N, C-alpha and C positions, 0 to 999 in steps of 0.2 A: 082369337085367344090363343089358339095353338101356334099360330104364326108369331105371336108376340113372345110366347115362351121360347120358341125355337130361336128367335132373334136374340133374346136375352142369353140363351145358352151359348150361342155363337159369340156374342159380345163378351161374355165371361171367359169363354175359351180363348178368344183373341187377346183379352187383357192378361190372362194367365200366361199365354205364350210370350206376350210382350214383356211381362214381368220376369219370366224365366230367362228370356234373351238378355234383358237388362242385368239380371243377376249374373248370368254367364259372362256378359261383357265386363261387369265389375270384377269378377274373379280373374278373368284374363288380364284386366288392367293391373290388378294387384300383383299377379304373377310376373307380368312384364316389368312393373316398377321394382319388384323385389330383385329380379334378375339384373335390372339396370343398376340398382344399388350395389348388388354383389359385384358386378363388373367394375363399378366405380371404386368400390372398396379394394378390389384386387389391384386395380391400377394405382390407387393411392399407396397401397402396401409395396407395390413394385417400385413406385417413385421414391418412397421412403427408404427402401432397401438400396436403391441406386444411390441416393443421397448419402446414406450411411457408408456405402462402399467408397464413394468419392471422398468423404471425409477421412476415412481410414487411409485411402490412397494418398491424399494430400498430406496427412500426418507422416506417412512413410516417406514421401518425397522430402518433406521438411527435415525429417530425421536423417535422411541420406545427405541432404545439403549440409546439415549441422555436422555430421561425421566428416564430410568432405572438407568443410571449413576447418574442423579441428585438425585433420591430417595436414592441411596446408599450413596451419599455424604452428604445429609441431615441427614440420619441415623447415619453416622459416626460423623458428627458435633454434633448431639444431644447427642450421646453416650459420646463423648469426653468432650464437654463443659457443657452441662446440667447434664448429668449423673454424671460426676466427681464432679460438684458443689453440687449436691444433696447429694452425698456420704459424701462430706466434711461437709455439714450442719448437716447431721445425726450424724457424729462423734463429731462435736463441740457441738451439742445438748446433746449428751450423757455425754460429759465432764461437761457441765453446770449442767445437772441433778445430776451428781455425786457431784459436788461442792455445789449444793443447799443443798444436804443432809449433807454435811460437813460444810455448812455455810461459804464457802470460795470463793464466786464468785468474780472475778476481773473485772474491767472495760474493760481491754484489751480482755478478752474472749468474752464479749458481742460485742465489736467493731469488733472482728474477724468474728463473726457470721453475723453481718450486712454487712461487706465487702464481704463475700462470697455470700450473698443474692443479693447484688448489681451487682456482677460480673455475676451471673446467669441471672439476669434481662437484663443486657447489652447483654449477649450472645444471649438470646432469641430475643431481638430486632434486633440484627444484622442478625440473621438467617431469620427472617421475612422480613427484608429489602431486603436481597439478593433474596428472593422468589417473592417479589412483582413486577409484570411485569410493573407497572407504573414507576418503577425506572430504567427501562432498557434503559437509554440514558446517554450520556457523561456528560451533565450538572449535573444531579442528582447524578451520581456516584462521580464526582469530588467534588461537594458541600458536600456530606456526608463525604468523606474522609477528606476534609479540616476541616469540623466541628469537626470530631473525634479528629484530631491532636490538634486543638485549645482547645477543652474540656479537653483532656488528659493533656496538658501542663498547663492549668489554675490551676491545683492543685499544680503546682511548681512555682518557681520564674523565670522560663525561658520565655523570651519574644518571641512572635510568630508574624511573618509576612507572608503574602501569596501574590502570584500573579498568575493570570491565563490568558491564551491566548487561547480562544476556538473559532474555526471557524465554527464548525457544532455541536451545542449543542444538537440537536435532534438525532444524530447518535446513532443507536442501539448498545448496548453492552450486552453480555450474562450475566446471573446470575452467571455462573462459573467464568467469568472474574472479575466481581465486587467483588465476595467473596474473590478471591485470592488477588486482589489488596488491599482490606481492611486488610486482614491478614498480608500481607507484611508490610503495613504501621503501623499496631499495633505493630509488632515486632520491627520496626525501632524506634518507639516512646519509647518502653520499653528499648531498648538499649541506646538511648540518655539520658533518665532520670537516668538509672542505672549506666552507665559507662562514659558518655562524659564530665561531669562537665561543660556543656555548659550554657551560659546565653542568647543565642539567637538561634532561629530555623527559617529557611525560607522554606516554602512550595511553590513549583513552579510547575505548571501544564500547559502543552502545548498540544493542540489537533489540528492536521492539516489534510491533505489529507490522510485518512486511517491509522492514527497512533495516539497514545497517549504516551506522555512522562511525567513522574512525577519524581521530584527530591526533596529530603529532605536534607537540609544542616544545620549543626550546627557549632558553633564556639568553640567547646570544645577542649580537649587535643589530639584528634586524636585517631585513632584505631590502636591497636597493631596487629602484624601478627597472634598471637594466636587467636585473636578475628575474624580476616578475615577468618580463616579456621574453625571457631567454628560452632556448630550445628545450632544455630539460623540463621546465615547468609547463611549456606548451605541450610536450609529449605526455606529461602526467595528466593534464586536462583532457587530452585526446583519448587516452586510455580509459579514463573514467567514463567519458561520454560514449565510447564504443560499446559499453555494456549497460547503457541506460543510466549512468550515474552522474554525479556532479562533483566538481573539484573547485575549491577556492583557497586562496592564501591570504592570511590576515596579518597585518603588522600590529603586534601587541605592544603594550606599554613596556614590556621587557621581552624582547625576542620576536619570534615568528611562530605562527600556528597554521598548519595546513589542515583542511577538512575535506574528507571524501565521504560521499554517501551514496547508497544504492537502494533502489526499490526492488525488493525480492519478488514482487509479482511478475516482473519481466522474465524471471528465470523459472 
């Protein structure tokens, strides 16, 4: 009987020890699992932090590329517009100097010098306008383009009318977009005055949810196929596509209509 009790005590003690060891093992397992989770959490946080820094770095690189691209564009514009104009002034001045010596200066030569100077001044204003960040919204871009068309046609007998439907006037547009839109419109005005024989032009601008659509329609003689495939219109289409837009030209029952549209989500 005594042996039986002693055996039971030993068995109970062994069971208690085993249970204690199992409990301690469980505690150790929980601690190790917790530490492992903590380590994984720290690693995940570090990875997320690295990813965030990489995103910021990528944005900074893209911003730098954008600024570099903008500098190159400005340099190109300055070279093409201002540089060419100054060269023309220099050449015209040399002609005038030569004619002064020969006492044969004509009024047309002076007028040509004035014209070139005005074009350089206008080009400089346009470049500065495209660079000014205060103009980076839909309203100011469309107003500037509309005013340009109106001013350009005011030197002719062509009547000008305009209509605008703008939902979000403060929507931001990039300098690159504004510059290309203006250059397309300039080319369109030049074509109308030079080729269309129009008496009326309508400027129509619509801005909606993430898009801008501009159309310029004249009531002239219409455009010939040779003109459709010409360098000027090809350049206009290329400019629109370079900023994610579309360009098309339509032969209307009376005259011609060009349409340009841009998705603002790109900018």
